[in-house]
FIRO-388082 format. One record per residue (C-alpha): x negated, y, z. Coordinates in steps of 0.05 Angstrom, whole numbers, padded with zeros to 5 digits, always signed. Example, Ala and Ser with C-alpha at 12.3 -4.5 7.8 and 13.67 -1.06 7.14 Angstrom:
-00246-00090+00156 -00273-00021+00143 
***
This chain:
+00000+00000+00000 -00057+00048+00016 -00087+00035-00053 -00020+00049-00086 -00014+00115-00048 -00085+00135-00065 -00071+00125-00139 -00004+00160-00137 -00008+00227-00100 +00064+00245-00119 +00088+00181-00085 +00044+00198-00026 +00075+00267-00021 +00147+00243-00020 +00133+00185+00028 +00104+00237+00076 +00162+00285+00067 +00215+00231+00076 +00185+00200+00138 +00169+00269+00167 +00240+00292+00158 +00268+00231+00194 +00218+00238+00251 +00236+00312+00257 +00309+00295+00268 +00294+00254+00330 +00324+00292+00388 +00299+00281+00459 +00332+00323+00512 +00350+00377+00462 +00279+00381+00434 +00260+00360+00364 +00201+00376+00319 +00244+00394+00259 +00205+00403+00194 +00140+00410+00234 +00142+00334+00241 +00118+00331+00169 +00050+00357+00193 +00044+00302+00246 +00065+00247+00198 +00016+00275+00147 -00040+00272+00199 -00022+00199+00215 -00021+00178+00142 -00084+00217+00125 -00121+00183+00182 -00111+00115+00149 -00161+00128+00094 -00207+00185+00072 -00183+00177+00000 -00111+00194+00018 -00107+00267-00004 -00061+00312-00042 -00083+00363-00094 -00098+00431-00064 -00044+00461-00108 +00010+00427-00067 -00012+00460-00002 -00026+00528-00034 +00039+00530-00073 +00080+00511-00012 +00043+00563+00030 +00057+00621-00018 +00130+00604-00029 +00141+00596+00046 +00110+00661+00069 +00139+00702+00012 +00211+00679+00025 +00201+00691+00100 +00179+00762+00084 +00239+00775+00038 +00288+00753+00092 +00252+00789+00149 +00244+00856+00113 +00313+00886+00124 +00313+00862+00196 +00245+00892+00208 +00271+00962+00193 +00334+00951+00232 +00294+00925+00292 +00273+00995+00311 +00343+01013+00331 +00367+01001+00403 +00297+01004+00434 +00268+00959+00381 +00202+00997+00381 +00193+00982+00456 +00211+00909+00446 +00160+00902+00390 +00107+00938+00431 +00118+00890+00488 +00112+00829+00443 +00049+00857+00410 +00018+00870+00478 +00032+00798+00500 +00002+00771+00436 -00061+00813+00446 -00068+00786+00516 -00060+00716+00488 -00117+00730+00440 -00162+00752+00498 -00144+00689+00536 -00160+00645+00476 -00227+00680+00465 -00246+00674+00538 -00225+00601+00542 -00262+00584+00478 -00327+00614+00505 -00319+00577+00572 -00303+00511+00539 -00351+00519+00481 -00299+00515+00427 -00313+00535+00355 -00276+00592+00321 -00232+00545+00279 -00212+00504+00340 -00196+00567+00379 -00155+00595+00322 -00117+00530+00318 -00102+00533+00392 -00076+00604+00384 -00030+00587+00326 -00005+00523+00358 +00008+00550+00428 +00048+00606+00396 +00077+00559+00343 +00064+00601+00281 +00054+00563+00216 +00039+00624+00172 -00018+00642+00220 -00046+00572+00214 -00040+00579+00138 -00081+00643+00140 -00135+00609+00181 -00139+00550+00134 -00142+00595+00073 -00198+00636+00106 -00237+00572+00119 -00226+00549+00048 -00253+00614+00020 -00314+00617+00067 -00335+00545+00079 -00389+00508+00041 -00368+00445+00004 -00401+00400+00056 -00367+00435+00115 -00298+00448+00087 -00264+00384+00110 -00288+00393+00182 -00271+00467+00182 -00201+00453+00157 -00191+00396+00206 -00209+00436+00268 -00153+00488+00262 -00104+00433+00248 -00129+00395+00309 -00120+00455+00354 -00052+00469+00325 -00027+00398+00329 -00049+00386+00401 -00019+00451+00427 +00043+00457+00383 +00090+00409+00421 +00081+00444+00488 +00084+00511+00451 +00156+00494+00434 +00174+00458+00498 +00142+00512+00543 +00184+00567+00510 +00247+00525+00515 +00233+00516+00589 +00221+00591+00596 +00290+00606+00566 +00321+00553+00610 +00293+00582+00675 +00308+00653+00652 +00381+00635+00644 +00382+00600+00712 +00348+00655+00751 +00381+00714+00715 +00449+00692+00688 +00482+00749+00649 +00427+00799+00669 +00423+00867+00638 +00472+00923+00628 +00534+00908+00588 +00527+00975+00553 +00460+00954+00524 +00492+00894+00489 +00552+00931+00462 +00556+00925+00387 +00504+00870+00382 +00552+00812+00387 +00582+00788+00321 +00651+00818+00314 +00710+00772+00325 +00756+00800+00274 +00832+00797+00277 +00889+00824+00235 +00954+00850+00266 +01014+00883+00233 +01041+00942+00274 +01104+00983+00269 +01094+01058+00276 +01137+01089+00330 +01092+01142+00362 +01107+01210+00330 +01037+01234+00351 +01006+01195+00294 +01058+01209+00239 +01055+01261+00185 +00979+01263+00186 +00934+01242+00129 +00897+01177+00144 +00828+01207+00132 +00841+01262+00184 +00873+01212+00232 +00812+01167+00230 +00766+01226+00240 +00805+01253+00300 +00815+01185+00335 +00749+01151+00317 +00786+01085+00310 +00739+01028+00290 +00788+00990+00247 +00809+00983+00175 +00880+00992+00150 +00893+00942+00094 +00968+00946+00080 +01023+00998+00088 +01097+00987+00078 +01144+01046+00075 +01214+01023+00060 +01212+00964+00011 +01145+00977-00022 +01077+00953+00002 +01012+00986-00019 +00940+00993+00003 +00928+01056+00045 +00882+01109+00018 +00854+01172+00052 +00917+01212+00033 +00966+01161+00061 +01013+01189+00114 +01049+01145+00165 +01122+01155+00182 +01166+01127+00238 +01185+01055+00222 +01127+01043+00175 +01090+00977+00179 +01014+00976+00176 +00963+00919+00178 +00903+00933+00222 +00837+00893+00219 +00780+00899+00268 +00752+00871+00333 +00805+00845+00380 +00803+00901+00432 +00798+00956+00379 +00858+00928+00342 +00900+00924+00406 +00882+00996+00423 +00905+01020+00354 +00969+00979+00357 +00987+01007+00425 +00973+01078+00401 +01015+01072+00338 +01072+01035+00370 +01078+00959+00378 +01067+00893+00343 +01114+00880+00286 +01156+00817+00280 +01131+00806+00209 +01061+00797+00181 +01049+00837+00117 +00991+00792+00098 +01039+00735+00086 +01073+00773+00030 +01026+00767-00029 +01076+00786-00083 +01044+00853-00100 +00984+00859-00053 +00937+00799-00052 +00871+00782-00018 +00814+00737-00038 +00746+00714-00015 +00695+00733-00068 +00621+00717-00074 +00574+00775-00089 +00532+00747-00147 +00527+00809-00191 +00456+00837-00187 +00480+00908-00201 +00526+00906-00140 +00475+00875-00092 +00438+00928-00053 +00494+00978-00060 +00534+01008-00003 +00608+00990-00004 +00627+01063-00001 +00587+01079-00064 +00624+01028-00105 +00688+01071-00106 +00733+01009-00107 +00796+01048-00092 +00794+01091-00155 +00768+01034-00199 +00814+00978-00177 +00858+01005-00121 +00821+00955-00076 +00784+00954-00010 +00734+00907+00023 +00755+00887+00093 +00704+00835+00115 +00634+00813+00097 +00611+00742+00113 +00536+00734+00113 +00510+00665+00132 +00558+00640+00185 +00581+00707+00212 +00640+00750+00192 +00632+00825+00201 +00679+00883+00188 +00664+00921+00124 +00643+00993+00131 +00629+01045+00077 +00554+01042+00094 +00550+00966+00094 +00498+00944+00043 +00518+00883+00003 +00469+00826-00011 +00469+00769-00060 +00506+00711-00029 +00553+00753+00014 +00624+00729+00014 +00671+00788+00019 +00746+00791+00031 +00779+00839-00017 +00850+00866-00013 +00876+00890-00081 +00939+00895-00124 +00954+00825-00149 +00945+00844-00222 +00876+00874-00210 +00847+00817-00170 +00814+00781-00229 +00780+00846-00250 +00753+00856-00179 +00728+00785-00178 +00692+00794-00245 +00661+00859-00220 +00628+00826-00160 +00609+00764-00200 +00641+00710-00156 +00596+00656-00185 +00573+00603-00136 +00530+00573-00190 +00492+00637-00201 +00479+00641-00126 +00443+00574-00131 +00395+00603-00182 +00339+00654-00173 +00312+00709-00217 +00246+00674-00235 +00216+00737-00265 +00229+00780-00203 +00207+00723-00157 +00143+00712-00195 +00128+00786-00199 +00136+00794-00124 +00088+00736-00111 +00037+00764-00161 +00038+00831-00125 +00031+00794-00059 -00029+00754-00082 -00063+00816-00109 -00052+00853-00043 -00079+00792-00007 -00145+00799-00045 -00157+00871-00022 -00218+00871+00026 -00203+00905+00092 -00266+00931+00128 -00276+00918+00202 -00327+00946+00252 -00394+00914+00245 -00394+00912+00169 -00349+00851+00162 -00287+00849+00120 -00226+00805+00118 -00167+00797+00072 -00094+00782+00082 -00103+00724+00034 -00048+00684+00000 -00014+00677+00068 -00013+00749+00092 -00009+00785+00024 +00056+00754+00000 +00085+00760+00070 +00072+00835+00074 +00095+00848+00003 +00156+00804+00015 +00176+00846+00075 +00168+00911+00036 +00208+00885-00024 +00260+00854+00021 +00271+00921+00055 +00275+00956-00012 +00324+00903-00037 +00323+00931-00107 +00278+00972-00152 +00312+00998-00214 +00339+00937-00251 +00298+00888-00209 +00333+00854-00151 +00280+00828-00103 +00324+00793-00052 +00344+00721-00062 +00413+00692-00053 +00421+00668+00019 +00426+00594+00003 +00369+00596-00048 +00324+00631+00001 +00335+00578+00055 +00322+00522+00006 +00258+00553-00022 +00233+00568+00048 +00242+00496+00071 +00210+00467+00008 +00150+00513+00015 +00141+00496+00088 +00143+00420+00079 +00096+00422+00019 +00046+00463+00059 +00052+00419+00121 +00046+00354+00082 -00015+00379+00043 -00052+00403+00104 -00034+00343+00147 -00056+00290+00097 -00120+00326+00080 -00139+00336+00153 -00117+00269+00181 -00183+00232+00182 -00224+00291+00207 -00170+00305+00258 -00180+00237+00290 -00255+00247+00290 -00248+00315+00323 -00204+00290+00379 -00248+00229+00388 -00303+00277+00409 -00268+00288+00476 -00244+00359+00464 -00171+00341+00461 -00156+00353+00535 -00191+00420+00533 -00150+00442+00473 -00086+00420+00507 -00101+00455+00573 -00120+00520+00538 -00057+00516+00497 -00014+00505+00559 -00046+00566+00591 -00033+00610+00531 +00039+00587+00523 +00056+00593+00597 +00023+00661+00607 +00053+00692+00544 +00123+00668+00563 +00115+00694+00634 +00089+00762+00613 +00144+00772+00561 +00199+00754+00610 +00171+00797+00666 +00161+00856+00619 +00231+00848+00591 +00265+00842+00659 +00227+00895+00699 +00200+00944+00648 +00252+00945+00592 +00313+00920+00630 +00329+00877+00570 +00395+00838+00573 +00383+00764+00585 +00413+00741+00519 +00370+00788+00478 +00308+00771+00519 +00320+00697+00506 +00319+00711+00432 +00256+00753+00439 +00221+00692+00470 +00238+00653+00407 +00220+00711+00362 +00151+00720+00394 +00133+00648+00377 +00175+00652+00312 +00206+00586+00332 +00276+00569+00307 +00281+00511+00357 +00274+00560+00415 +00325+00607+00383 +00374+00550+00374 +00366+00530+00447 +00375+00602+00470 +00438+00610+00429 +00466+00545+00457 +00452+00570+00528 +00483+00638+00520 +00543+00615+00478 +00538+00678+00436 +00494+00710+00383 +00456+00759+00426 +00393+00717+00420 +00396+00727+00345 +00390+00802+00355 +00329+00794+00399 +00297+00744+00351 +00307+00788+00290 +00280+00849+00327 +00211+00821+00340 +00203+00766+00288 +00168+00806+00234 +00119+00841+00280 +00103+00776+00316 +00090+00739+00251 +00046+00792+00220 +00006+00805+00283 -00009+00731+00293 -00033+00724+00222 -00082+00781+00232 -00104+00760+00302 -00115+00688+00282 -00167+00711+00231 -00196+00759+00282 -00209+00700+00329 -00248+00666+00273 -00291+00728+00262 -00302+00739+00337 -00328+00668+00348 -00373+00663+00287 
***
C-alpha cells in the first residue's frame, strides 16, 4: 500500500483528506479537531516512509487560497470592529499577543529551542494556521536544500504538540469565565449586538396623535426602529411610501424587533384581528437571492426600489441570521432578501437582483485571480527591520492583507472582489485542507525524529504556559479594564486564537450570538499580528 501511495500522489492526497475529515469529526466532551485533524493524519502517514510526499504546489496552492478567502471575509468586519470600543478590544488582544511572543522567546532561550521550533510553539499554542504557513514559507525561502526538510519539520512539530491544548485551554477559559461571571457586563453595552429577532404584526390605527402626518415626518419625530410594509385604507392595500398618511381605522403591517414592534403597535392603536400579509392578491412578498454583481456592494437606499418597482426590502438574511433592512444596509453576494412588491412587478424585482442560486455557486475567476496576483506581489515587497534585516509578508501574509483591503472595498468599478457566501466557505475549507495535508505529509518523518530527540515535553510545557497566560491576561483585561460583557469577551477569546471551535463552544454556552460580535471584532488584528510576530520570532532566534 505504501508503494501504491508513493507512486500515486493524488491518491495519497485524498486518502489523507478523507481520513483526516473523519478523525476531525470525532467529538470528545464537546472538543473536536475539525479540519486540523488533516494535519495530524498527514503527519502519521508521512512518518511511514520518507518517499511519501506531495508536490509543493498542493501545499502552496492551498495556503494562498485559504488566506486570501479569509482576508476577503474578514475585511468588512475589520472596519466595523472599531465601533463600540473595538479599538480598545483590539489593543488588548495585540498586547496579550506581544506578551506571548516575549514568553516564547524567553522560554526558547531557557530551553535551548531553535527559532523554527519556537515559532511552531507560538503558532500552535495560539492555534493560528496562517501564521504557521508564514513560518513555513519563510523557511522554504531561506533554507538550504540539505536543511529544508528539518527546518520545515520543526515548526510543524512545535505546532502539532501545542495545538490540542491551545484549543482545549481556551475552551476551558471560556467555561470558567461563564461559571465565575455569568451574564457579566452592562446590558447597555450589548444593546444592538444581538441578532434581531424579527416579527411582523398588523395594527389598526386608533390614536389621532399619529394620523394626518406624512410617514417620513412621523418616522423622524418618533425615531421608531421599524419598517411599515403594508397599508390598507378602505378596501385597497398598498406599500407605504414617505408621503403616506395614516387615518383612523387604517390597517398597517409593522416589521422589526419584538419590543420595537410592540411599542409602535401600542402607540398607533392595537393589534388588528386580520393579518395583511396573508392577502397576497395585490401585494406579494418573496425571498430573493442577491446574485447580480452590479447590485452587490450597494446600499439599499441607493437602489431607489420604490420609484423603480414600487417595492421595499424588509429583511436581509446573511449566513444563518435575519436582520432588518435599513437604507444604509450594504448588500453582498449571497444575501437572501425579503422583498414586498406589487404582485405584477415581483418578477421584475427578482430579475433585477439576479435571484440565481446557480450563479452564487460560481466565482468570478478573473477577479479572484487578480486579487491573488496583487496579494502575491505585495507579499514579495521587502520590509526593512532594525539591524539591516528584512522580511516579507510572503504568500501567506500578502494575500491576507490584500484580501482584507479588497474585502472592505467590496467593489472597484466593474470588479466585484467579494465572493458569494457559500463559495467563500467552500474555497476556504478546500484551501485549508490542501495546505494541512501537504505540510503534514512532507513533515511526518522529520516530525518523529524531532520529537524522538526528547524535546517534546519542553515544547508541550512551553505551549501550555503561553496558552494559559494569554487566556488569563485577556480575561482579566476584559473584565477589569474594559468592563467587557461576558458574551463578547468569550468571543474575543476565540478571536484571539482565531479558533472556530472556541467560538462554537462560547456560542453554545451563551445561547446567543454575542460571542460572534467579539470574535469578529478582534479576528483580523489577531491573525495579521500573529503572522508578523511568528516571523519575528524566527529572526530573533537566528
